[in-house]
C-alpha positions in Angstrom: 28.5 8.4 -8.5 25.0 7.3 -9.4 24.3 5.4 -12.5 22.2 7.6 -14.8 20.3 4.5 -16.0 19.2 3.7 -12.4 15.4 3.7 -12.4 13.6 5.9 -9.9 10.8 4.3 -8.0 7.8 6.3 -6.7 6.5 5.2 -3.3 3.0 6.1 -2.2 1.1 5.2 0.9 -2.6 5.9 1.6 -5.2 4.8 4.0 -9.0 4.4 3.6 -12.1 2.9 5.1 -13.4 -0.2 3.4 -16.9 -0.2 1.9 -18.6 -3.6 1.6 -15.6 -5.4 3.1 -15.6 -9.2 3.1 -13.3 -12.1 2.1 -14.6 -12.2 -1.5 -14.0 -8.4 -2.0 -10.4 -8.8 -0.7 -9.7 -11.8 -2.9 -11.0 -9.8 -5.9 -9.0 -6.7 -5.0 -5.8 -8.7 -4.6 -6.3 -10.8 -7.8 -7.2 -7.8 -10.0 -4.6 -5.5 -8.5 -1.9 -8.2 -8.8 -2.7 -8.6 -12.6 -2.8 -4.9 -13.2 0.3 -4.2 -11.2 2.3 -6.8 -13.0 1.3 -5.2 -16.4 2.3 -1.8 -15.1 5.5 -2.7 -13.2 4.0 -1.8 -9.8 4.7 -3.7 -6.6 3.4 -3.2 -3.2 1.3 -4.4 -0.2 -2.2 -3.9 1.1 -2.7 -4.2 4.9 -6.4 -4.7 5.5 -9.0 -5.4 8.1 -12.8 -4.8 8.1 -12.2 -1.2 9.3 -9.1 -0.2 7.3 -7.1 -0.3 4.2 -3.4 0.8 4.3 -1.7 0.4 1.0 1.9 0.9 -0.2 2.4 1.2 -4.0 5.8 1.5 -5.7 6.9 1.6 -9.3 7.3 4.1 -12.2 5.9 7.5 -11.2 3.3 7.7 -14.0 2.0 4.2 -13.3 1.7 4.8 -9.6 -0.1 8.1 -10.2 -2.5 6.4 -12.6 -3.2 3.6 -10.1 -3.8 6.0 -7.3 -6.2 8.0 -9.4 -8.2 4.8 -10.1 -8.3 4.0 -6.4 -9.6 7.5 -5.6 -12.7 6.7 -7.7 -13.1 3.1 -6.5 -16.4 2.9 -4.5 -14.9 0.2 -2.2 -12.9 3.0 -0.5 -14.2 5.8 1.7 -12.3 8.6 3.4 -9.1 8.2 1.4 -6.0 9.9 2.7 -2.5 10.1 1.1 0.0 9.6 3.9 3.3 9.6 2.1 4.7 10.1 -1.4 8.4 9.9 -2.2 10.9 9.0 -4.9 13.5 6.4 -4.2 15.9 4.0 -5.9 14.8 0.6 -4.5 11.6 -1.3 -3.9 10.4 -2.8 -0.6 8.2 -5.5 -2.2 10.1 -6.3 -5.4 8.7 -9.8 -5.6 5.1 -8.9 -4.8 2.7 -7.5 -7.5 0.3 -7.0 -4.5 1.0 -8.5 -1.1 -2.1 -8.9 0.9 -1.7 -8.9 4.7 -4.4 -8.8 7.3 -3.7 -6.3 10.1 -1.8 -7.9 12.9 -2.7 -7.1 16.5 0.7 -5.4 17.1 -0.3 -2.6 14.7 -3.5 -0.9 15.8 -6.5 -1.7 17.8 -10.1 -1.2 16.5 -10.4 1.7 19.0 -7.3 3.4 17.6 -8.5 3.1 14.0 -12.0 4.3 14.9 -10.5 7.3 16.6 -8.8 8.3 13.4 -5.2 7.1 14.1 -4.5 6.2 10.4 -5.4 9.7 9.2 -2.9 11.1 11.6 0.0 8.7 10.9 3.2 10.4 9.9 4.9 9.4 6.7 7.6 7.9 8.8 5.2 5.8 10.9 3.3 4.6 7.8 6.6 3.7 6.1 7.8 1.9 9.2 4.8 -0.5 9.1 5.6 -1.5 5.5 9.3 -1.8 6.2 8.5 -4.2 9.0 6.1 -6.2 6.8 8.7 -6.4 4.0 11.4 -7.7 6.5 8.9 -10.2 7.8 8.0 -11.4 4.2 11.2 -11.7 2.2 13.3 -8.6 2.1 16.2 -7.3 4.1 16.9 -10.5 6.0 
């Protein structure tokens, strides 16, 4: 039987194309997001490269929704697509207010991203990328 006090966690994954991407922009995004996410009990990860953002957010449903609404109006994102949205009982990145990770070559080539691969990722494929990242970082070992 489930504990009625068990907190539900909203998981949301989106992709977008970066606007004005450079090292300083990424540092700022990760720092500000980390601070805001800590205040709002949100954890997650941002996979990034000059041609893509793929982000996983998790936390209280209202806070994740508010954060995503802010992201939708952020001028550093273009062509934003929600790939997955679900409610669960555990976090993948419980120790990371915002884990930043450059795209590894095992994920996607520049040609695949340019051809629109991220827009067509299934929820399962998007989740699998973050599950692998969480195992590689500090979870499920």
